[in-house]
C-alpha angles and dihedrals in degrees: 000000000000116000106210114220093006104086097068095045091050092047091049091048093048089047091051091048093046092052090048090050091053092048093047089051093043099065098054089042091058093051093046092050097050127131102022094151141030117297127221123220115197119207106191097213132071117274120277105041128111095265093049090047096055091039091060092046090051095047089047092058095034095057089055091055093045095043094228130095117259116212112206112215124190115215109171130178143099097034091303093312097114097056095035088053091051087061093047090056098043124102109283092233099114096250096105115056134177123226110196146156131247094268090071097072095063093069115165093011088075103015110047094192093050106138098203144050106236093211099047102029094052140049117229111228106173143325109246105194147316136234115211118218135241128213107225128187133193114259090240091066107101118250141056103234141016096281099047093042093051088048092055093046090049093058094058106014093164090068095064133072134195119225119220119197095206139338112279095008122139090257091051091049094047091047091055090047090048094050091047091049095047096034090224110158096219123153119232128217119209118222134187098244142340093276097066093040088054089049094056091042090056093046090052093244086124126021106202135045129171113189137135109307090232087080101031109038093078087061089049097046092046096052097245090115139015120248109217099180145334122229095224118108089238131032119268122245087221090070111006095171092069114089125224124253090252091055089054091052101265101123116195094007098134107137122155145171108256139190137208149166122252135180131197112290098251096054107139116260094237091057093047090051089051092050093043092051090052094049089051086056091048092054088059098043112121093218092049091048090051096049097044093046092053087059096048096255122134114217116232133193110206111148125209099283095043091039092055093046091050091050090051091050090047094050095048094048095041098046089049089054094047092047092049088052091049094241117174123194118239 
């Protein structure tokens, strides 16, 4: 019997259902098949720096969790823009990842020629770790601890200068927040990196410097500078004699430099979930914890949603501080 007018509708419905079935099966299949070949992790800085070091430690543990090799590739240049943009333009298949530091998320706020928006052109995978900061002063600054040092500085504020390692860095943001909190009218001097800032601090050309403790604690522990506080919630075993910010009266002053993993924005959700799950395992790995702790880095375990929300909050807070200070990108 021929059913007039039914055939095409039935065929159309079957076609739609068939297509839906394919799409429903495709998403899990992508996640199950990934990864089926080696991955590449781009660090947008030259070899040997702090970001490169943590990136390599992360890649070493992450490849074990994923069951595929991860090749770390350093693509420096343009304050990390060159390497980061390489990832943005890569195939969004999860095989090319970006490992970068917190400075990255400020984008055009600190880099006027930046070709991307870090929040919309990349997919946040996971935060890998954070490095709290230390406020260091030159030994010629009067005082023996935070209170006596600040009292001396407050009497003659124009005699003292704050070093900044780079525009928009974690240390820059923390210094602005510190000056706002304490209302000290100190001038800042912007350098091109931590090394030249340290040199001037030791020479007495600047008197105060706040930057990640991975770079500054050796100066404090060797006696070449005086550590006034660390921004971690607990004292660090790397320098247990330095009090926390809360201990000196700066409550909720827990800023840090942090690091994370990103992928191109259109990376499929199953792939993102697979990468995030592996990074969650990395954050609990005893070998990873031991290596990062020895460097002064605290492992973190923010996944895609929490990491993206954290980035949004960081950008809003930090841009407001930079704007209030009249900072202009160069």
